[in-house]
C-alpha positions as CSV (number, residue, x, y, z in Angstrom):
1,X,-15.5,78.9,-11.9
2,X,-14.7,82.3,-13.3
3,X,-13.5,85.3,-11.4
4,X,-13.2,88.9,-12.2
5,X,-10.0,90.9,-11.8
6,X,-10.9,91.7,-8.3
7,X,-11.4,88.0,-7.5
8,X,-15.2,88.4,-7.4
9,X,-16.8,85.1,-8.5
10,X,-18.7,85.7,-11.6
11,X,-19.9,82.3,-12.8
12,X,-20.3,78.9,-11.4
13,X,-21.1,75.7,-13.6
14,X,-22.4,72.7,-11.7
15,X,-21.9,69.1,-12.8
16,X,-25.3,69.0,-14.3
17,X,-24.3,72.1,-16.5
18,X,-26.5,74.4,-14.4
19,X,-25.0,77.9,-14.3
20,X,-25.2,80.8,-11.8
21,X,-23.8,84.1,-12.8
22,X,-23.0,87.0,-10.4
23,X,-22.6,90.7,-11.0
24,X,-21.2,93.3,-8.6
25,X,-21.7,97.0,-7.9
26,X,-19.0,99.7,-7.7
27,X,-18.4,98.6,-4.0
28,X,-17.8,94.9,-5.0
29,X,-21.1,93.9,-3.3
30,X,-23.2,91.2,-5.1
31,X,-25.7,93.1,-7.1
32,X,-27.4,90.4,-9.3
33,X,-27.5,86.6,-9.2
34,X,-28.8,85.1,-12.3
35,X,-29.9,81.3,-12.4
36,X,-31.8,79.9,-15.4
37,X,-34.7,82.3,-16.0
38,X,-34.5,83.9,-12.6
39,X,-32.7,87.1,-11.6
40,X,-32.2,88.2,-8.0
41,X,-31.2,91.7,-7.3
42,X,-29.7,93.0,-4.1
43,X,-30.3,96.5,-2.7
44,X,-28.2,97.8,0.2
45,X,-28.6,100.4,2.9
46,X,-26.0,102.9,4.1
47,X,-24.5,100.4,6.3
48,X,-23.9,97.8,3.5
49,X,-26.7,95.5,4.7
50,X,-29.1,93.9,2.3
51,X,-32.3,95.9,2.6
52,X,-34.2,94.5,-0.3
53,X,-34.0,91.5,-2.6
54,X,-36.0,91.4,-5.7
55,X,-36.6,88.3,-7.7
56,X,-38.8,87.9,-10.9
57,X,-41.9,87.7,-8.9
58,X,-41.2,88.4,-5.2
59,X,-39.7,91.3,-3.2
60,X,-38.1,90.7,0.1
61,X,-37.5,93.6,2.7
62,X,-35.1,93.4,5.6
63,X,-34.9,95.8,8.5
64,X,-32.3,95.8,11.2
65,X,-31.8,96.9,14.7
66,X,-29.2,99.3,16.0
67,X,-26.6,96.6,16.3
68,X,-27.3,95.4,12.7
69,X,-29.3,92.2,13.7
70,X,-32.2,91.4,11.4
71,X,-35.3,92.6,13.2
72,X,-38.0,92.4,10.5
73,X,-38.5,90.4,7.4
74,X,-41.4,91.2,4.9
75,X,-42.1,89.8,1.4
76,X,-44.6,90.7,-1.3
77,X,-46.6,87.6,-0.4
78,X,-47.6,89.3,2.8
79,X,-45.4,87.2,4.9
80,X,-43.9,89.1,7.8
81,X,-41.7,88.1,10.8
82,X,-40.2,90.2,13.6
């Protein structure tokens, strides 16, 4: 495992040599997760909650209630739960 100066995990290599890489934004929140040919990008709201997650082919949207509980989830495949 490889860590940045701020102790952020940047890379994990598994026993089968699969690698997962992580990048962080200026607030030390995970910005990107890169595994094989897939990149997952996190977007955050003003309360530092993940509001959107984009992968190579799907977008996931998250909405929260007033006490920060997940209230709605939607994705680009037209799946929604409340």
